[in-house]
C-alpha positions in Angstrom: -63.4 -13.3 17.4 -59.4 -14.8 17.8 -57.7 -12.1 19.9 -54.9 -11.0 17.0 -52.0 -9.6 19.3 -49.1 -11.4 20.4 -47.5 -11.0 23.7 -45.3 -7.6 23.3 -48.4 -6.0 21.8 -47.8 -6.1 18.5 -50.8 -6.6 15.9 -50.4 -9.9 13.8 -51.7 -9.5 10.1 -53.6 -12.1 8.7 -52.1 -15.5 7.7 -50.6 -15.5 4.0 -48.3 -18.2 2.6 -44.8 -17.2 2.8 -42.1 -16.8 0.2 -39.5 -19.2 -0.3 -36.7 -18.4 -2.6 -33.2 -20.3 -3.7 -30.6 -18.7 -5.3 -27.6 -20.4 -7.2 -26.4 -17.2 -9.0 -25.7 -13.8 -8.9 -29.3 -13.0 -10.6 -31.2 -15.2 -7.9 -29.4 -13.0 -5.2 -30.6 -9.8 -6.9 -34.3 -11.5 -6.2 -33.5 -11.8 -2.7 -31.9 -8.7 -2.3 -35.1 -6.7 -3.6 -37.0 -8.8 -1.5 -34.9 -8.3 1.6 -34.4 -4.6 0.7 -35.2 -2.3 4.2 -35.2 -5.3 6.1 -34.2 -5.5 9.6 -31.0 -7.5 11.5 -29.9 -7.7 14.8 -26.2 -8.0 15.1 -27.1 -11.4 17.9 -29.7 -13.2 15.0 -26.8 -13.7 12.6 -24.2 -16.5 12.6 -20.9 -17.9 11.1 -21.9 -21.9 11.4 -18.1 -22.6 10.4 -18.3 -26.4 10.8 -21.6 -25.9 8.4 -20.0 -24.1 6.3 -22.9 -22.0 6.6 -23.5 -18.0 6.9 -27.1 -17.7 8.5 -29.3 -14.6 9.8 -32.8 -14.0 10.9 -34.7 -10.6 10.1 -37.6 -8.6 10.2 -38.5 -8.4 5.8 -40.4 -5.7 5.4 -43.3 -7.4 2.9 -42.6 -5.3 -1.1 -45.2 -7.0 -2.3 -47.8 -6.9 0.4 -47.3 -3.1 0.4 -48.2 -2.9 -3.5 -51.8 -4.6 -2.7 -52.3 -1.9 0.5 -50.8 -3.7 3.3 -47.6 -2.3 4.9 -46.2 -5.6 6.9 -42.9 -6.7 8.3 -42.6 -10.9 8.8 -40.0 -12.9 10.5 -37.4 -14.1 7.6 -34.8 -16.4 7.6 -31.5 -16.3 5.1 -28.8 -18.7 4.5 -25.8 -18.8 2.6 -24.0 -22.2 2.4 -19.8 -23.0 1.0 -19.0 -20.3 3.4 -15.0 -20.0 3.4 -15.2 -16.8 6.0 -17.2 -14.1 7.0 -16.2 -10.6 8.1 -17.8 -7.8 9.4 -16.5 -3.9 8.5 -18.3 -0.9 10.0 -20.2 -1.4 12.8 -19.3 -3.6 16.8 -20.1 -7.0 16.7 -20.0 -7.3 20.6 -23.1 -4.9 20.6 -25.5 -8.0 19.8 -29.3 -5.5 20.5 -27.8 -3.6 18.0 -30.5 -2.8 14.8 -29.0 -3.1 11.4 -31.1 -1.8 8.2 -30.4 -4.2 5.1 -30.3 -2.0 1.8 -28.4 -4.8 -0.3 -27.3 -8.3 -1.2 -24.9 -8.6 -3.8 -22.1 -11.6 -5.3 -18.6 -10.4 -6.5 -17.7 -13.2 -8.6 -14.1 -14.6 -8.0 -12.6 -17.9 -8.5 -15.7 -19.6 -10.5 -18.0 -20.8 -9.2 -17.0 -19.2 -6.0 -16.7 -15.2 -4.9 -18.0 -12.9 -2.0 -21.9 -12.3 -1.4 -21.9 -9.3 0.3 -24.4 -7.5 2.5 -24.9 -3.6 2.7 -26.2 -1.8 5.5 -27.4 1.3 6.0 -24.4 3.7 8.1 -21.6 1.7 6.3 -21.7 -1.4 8.1 -21.5 -4.7 5.7 -21.1 -8.2 6.2 -18.8 -10.1 3.4 -19.1 -13.4 2.8 -16.7 -15.5 1.1 -18.7 -18.5 -0.7 -17.3 -21.5 -3.0 -20.6 -21.3 -4.8 -23.8 -19.4 -4.5 -26.2 -21.6 -3.0 -28.7 -19.1 -0.6 -32.2 -19.8 1.0 -34.9 -17.3 2.1 -37.8 -18.4 4.2 -40.5 -16.8 5.3 -41.6 -17.5 9.1 -44.8 -17.9 10.7 -44.5 -14.4 12.6 -46.0 -11.7 10.7 -47.5 -8.3 11.7 -48.4 -4.5 10.2 -45.5 -2.5 10.6 -45.6 1.1 11.8 -44.7 2.5 8.4 -43.5 1.7 5.0 -39.8 2.1 4.5 -39.0 5.5 2.5 -36.1 6.1 -0.1 -34.9 9.5 -1.2 -35.6 8.1 -5.0 -39.5 7.2 -4.3 -41.6 8.9 -6.9 -44.2 9.3 -3.6 -42.8 12.8 -2.0 -45.6 12.3 0.4 -43.6 10.3 2.9 
């Protein structure tokens, strides 16, 4: 039998096909947002690649689809936005590279068409404003997947059992 533990002691979940999403409009951004709700992001895992006009991050996504099937899992996921003009951080100290943020939502605020602002909102008041010339985003699950300690809870959940 194969050892299903990583070197850091986390048990890995069985391999499943990774989720891959593309976004070209605000409705697509909403789909990515729903799939990344409660993702954990380290400040050090976010980068504005100014020369490439790209903002990218790697996060630990809670897999809400797997949770509906009874599996409590997280997976490593990459997300990037192209056509980026400017990135502004607010509500957190970007020099604290190891700080972990909880992603609440991703929204698009239209500006001069087809551009606007993609807003990544984190708990505790943090946000990243990504000004874009157009909407073009890609989200890809990476190979790493593991059992999560618990399912994220929300005040608005119907299940009050915690």
